[in-house]
C-alpha positions in Angstrom: 12.3 17.3 -16.3 13.6 20.7 -15.3 10.0 22.2 -15.4 8.8 19.3 -13.3 11.4 20.1 -10.7 10.3 23.7 -10.6 6.6 22.8 -10.1 7.2 20.7 -7.0 6.8 22.2 -3.6 10.2 21.3 -2.3 9.8 22.9 1.1 6.8 20.6 1.7 8.8 17.5 0.5 11.7 18.5 2.8 9.4 19.0 5.8 7.4 15.7 5.3 10.4 13.5 4.9 12.7 15.5 7.2 15.4 15.7 4.5 18.5 17.8 5.1 19.6 20.0 2.2 22.0 17.5 0.8 19.3 14.8 0.7 16.9 17.1 -0.9 19.3 18.0 -3.6 19.9 14.3 -4.3 16.2 13.7 -4.6 15.8 16.6 -7.0 18.4 14.8 -9.3 16.8 11.3 -9.0 14.6 10.3 -11.9 13.0 7.6 -9.7 12.1 10.0 -6.9 10.8 12.6 -9.4 8.6 10.1 -11.1 7.0 9.2 -7.8 6.8 12.8 -6.5 5.0 14.0 -9.6 2.1 11.6 -8.9 1.7 12.5 -5.2 -1.6 14.3 -5.9 -3.0 11.1 -7.6 -1.7 8.9 -4.9 -3.3 11.1 -2.2 -6.8 10.3 -3.7 -6.2 6.5 -3.8 -6.3 3.9 -1.0 -5.2 0.4 -1.1 -7.8 -2.1 0.0 -7.2 -5.7 1.0 -10.5 -7.6 1.0 -10.9 -11.0 2.6 -12.3 -13.5 0.0 -11.6 -16.7 2.0 -11.1 -17.3 5.7 -10.7 -20.5 7.6 -9.9 -20.8 11.3 -8.6 -17.2 11.5 -7.5 -16.4 15.0 -8.1 -12.6 14.2 -11.7 -13.6 13.3 -11.4 -12.1 9.8 -14.4 -13.1 7.7 -15.2 -13.0 4.0 -15.9 -9.4 3.1 -13.8 -7.8 5.8 -11.4 -5.2 4.5 -8.2 -3.4 5.5 -7.9 0.2 4.1 -4.6 1.9 3.7 -4.4 5.6 3.1 -1.8 7.2 0.9 1.6 6.8 2.3 1.0 3.2 3.1 1.6 3.8 6.8 -1.9 4.5 7.9 -4.3 1.7 8.5 -7.8 3.2 8.4 -9.5 1.2 11.2 -12.6 3.5 11.1 -13.8 1.7 8.0 -12.0 -1.6 8.1 -11.8 -4.9 9.9 -11.9 -4.7 13.7 -8.8 -6.8 14.3 -5.5 -6.0 12.7 -3.6 -9.2 12.0 0.1 -8.8 11.6 0.2 -12.1 9.7 -2.2 -10.7 7.1 -1.0 -7.1 7.0 2.7 -8.0 6.5 1.9 -9.7 3.2 0.5 -6.4 1.7 3.7 -4.3 1.3 4.6 -5.6 -2.2 1.1 -4.7 -3.3 1.5 -1.2 -2.0 4.7 -0.8 -4.1 3.0 -2.3 -7.2 0.1 0.1 -6.9 2.4 3.1 -6.5 4.6 2.0 -9.4 1.6 1.4 -11.7 0.2 4.8 -11.0 3.6 6.5 -11.5 3.8 4.8 -14.9 0.3 6.0 -15.9 -1.1 2.5 -15.7 -4.3 1.2 -14.0 -3.3 0.0 -10.6 -6.1 -2.6 -10.7 -4.7 -4.4 -13.7 -2.1 -6.2 -11.6 -1.5 -9.7 -12.8 -1.1 -10.9 -9.2 -3.8 -9.4 -7.1 -4.5 -12.0 -4.4 -2.3 -13.0 -1.4 -2.6 -15.4 1.6 -1.8 -14.4 5.1 1.5 -15.6 6.5 -0.2 -18.4 8.7 0.3 -21.8 7.1 -3.1 -23.0 8.2 -4.2 -25.8 10.3 -3.0 -28.9 8.5 -0.7 -30.4 11.1 2.0 -27.8 10.4 1.6 -25.9 13.6 -0.5 -23.1 12.0 -3.8 -21.8 13.2 -5.8 -20.7 10.2 -5.6 -18.9 6.9 -7.0 -16.0 5.0 -6.9 -15.1 1.3 -7.2 -11.5 0.3 -7.8 -9.6 -2.9 -5.8 -6.4 -3.1 -6.9 -3.4 -5.2 -6.9 0.4 -5.3 -9.9 2.6 -5.0 -10.6 6.3 -4.9 -11.2 7.8 -1.5 
């Protein structure tokens, strides 16, 4: 673990996350943080994809085959390649998958062997429940 701490560019970590010196020292002692930091280079080459596999009455007009692409960090939605409309009801459901993909990669596991890899948007659908439509997405990781 000591060698791992020496091989990390701590000034870069401190700059990216805007950690003060006390926070940085705490991160250096955290096994969870170190496990994640050591796979940053792998994570930087992966993007999370949410692909629409079913769509019915979607107000955002998402269609089967549309995709949302998330670059490393989870905070960048790559609209240059993805679906035209970003639907908050769909995107909000994807955060747990981002964490699962990161966790699997940090454990040396294939991120695409998740047991649960499909999710519905947050809309309840048009069935007399005051919803509008619904979308089912398959979530997976792919190399950039």
